[in-house]
LOLUM-487981 format. One record per residue (C-alpha): residue number from 0; residue in three letters; x, y, z. Coordinates in steps of 0.05 Angstrom, whole numbers, plus 32768, in hexadecimal, padded with zeros to 4 digits. Layout:
<rs>
resi  resn  u  v  w
NUM  ALA  X  Y  Z
...
</rs>
This chain:
<rs>
resi  resn  u  v  w
0  MET  880C  84A7  7312
1  ARG  880F  84C1  7359
2  LYS  87D1  849A  736D
3  SER  87F9  8459  7362
4  TYR  8831  846B  7392
5  LEU  880A  8458  73D1
6  PRO  87F3  8412  73BA
7  ILE  8838  8403  739F
8  THR  8858  8419  73E1
9  VAL  8826  83F0  740A
10  LEU  8833  83B2  73DF
11  GLY  887E  83BB  73E3
12  LEU  887D  83C4  742F
13  GLY  884D  838A  7436
14  GLY  887C  835E  740D
15  LEU  88B7  8372  7437
16  GLY  888F  8364  7476
17  LEU  887D  831F  745C
18  VAL  88C5  830E  744B
19  GLY  88D9  8326  7490
20  MET  88A5  82FA  74B1
21  LEU  88BA  82BF  7487
22  LEU  8903  82C8  7498
23  GLY  88F2  82CB  74E2
24  THR  88E0  8281  74E5
25  GLU  8905  8242  74CF
26  LYS  88CA  822D  74A4
27  GLY  88C9  8272  7484
28  ARG  8913  826E  7475
29  ALA  8908  822B  7454
30  VAL  88D0  8248  7429
31  VAL  88FB  8283  7413
32  ARG  8936  8254  7406
33  ASN  8909  8226  73DC
34  ILE  88EF  8261  73B3
35  ALA  8936  827B  73A7
36  ASP  894F  8235  7392
37  ASN  8915  822A  7362
38  LEU  891A  8270  7345
39  PHE  8958  825E  731E
40  ASP  8936  8220  7300
41  GLY  8901  824B  72DF
42  PRO  8924  825A  729D
43  GLU  8933  8210  728F
44  THR  88EB  81FD  729D
45  PHE  88D1  8234  7270
46  GLU  8901  821F  7238
47  ASP  88E7  81D7  723D
48  TRP  889F  81EF  723A
49  ASN  88AF  821E  7201
50  MET  88CE  81E6  71D8
51  ALA  8893  81B8  71E5
52  ALA  8862  81EF  71D0
53  GLN  888B  81FD  7191
54  ASN  888A  81B3  717E
55  GLU  883F  81B0  7189
56  LEU  8834  81EE  715D
57  GLU  885E  81CE  7126
58  ALA  8835  818E  712A
59  ILE  87F4  81B7  7126
60  GLN  880F  81DE  70EA
61  SER  8823  819D  70C8
62  ALA  87DD  8180  70D4
63  LEU  87BC  81BF  70B9
64  ASP  87E9  81BE  707B
65  GLY  87D6  8175  706F
66  LEU  878C  8185  7077
67  ALA  8791  81C0  7047
68  GLN  87B5  8195  7014
69  ALA  877F  815F  701A
70  LEU  8749  8193  7010
71  GLY  876E  81B1  6FD5
72  VAL  8778  81F4  6FF7
73  ARG  87B7  8219  6FE5
74  PRO  87DF  8230  7023
75  ALA  87E5  827A  702D
76  ALA  8829  829A  7022
77  GLN  884E  82A9  7063
</rs>
């Protein structure tokens, strides 16, 4: 566990240094502002993707059930 302290510390300080460099310029501030603005849109985007994936899985399950019925295979109990 102690061997991981140094890499974690270096990554943390490097991240802080990067944010400091970005905030030092107008373009950097715009990048940070853009990331912060889009961070809050993440859950809605994920929910949309999740719903689309769920609909696709239901369509696949329906197609497999139809194929099993056509082949005369009894569906397994869930």
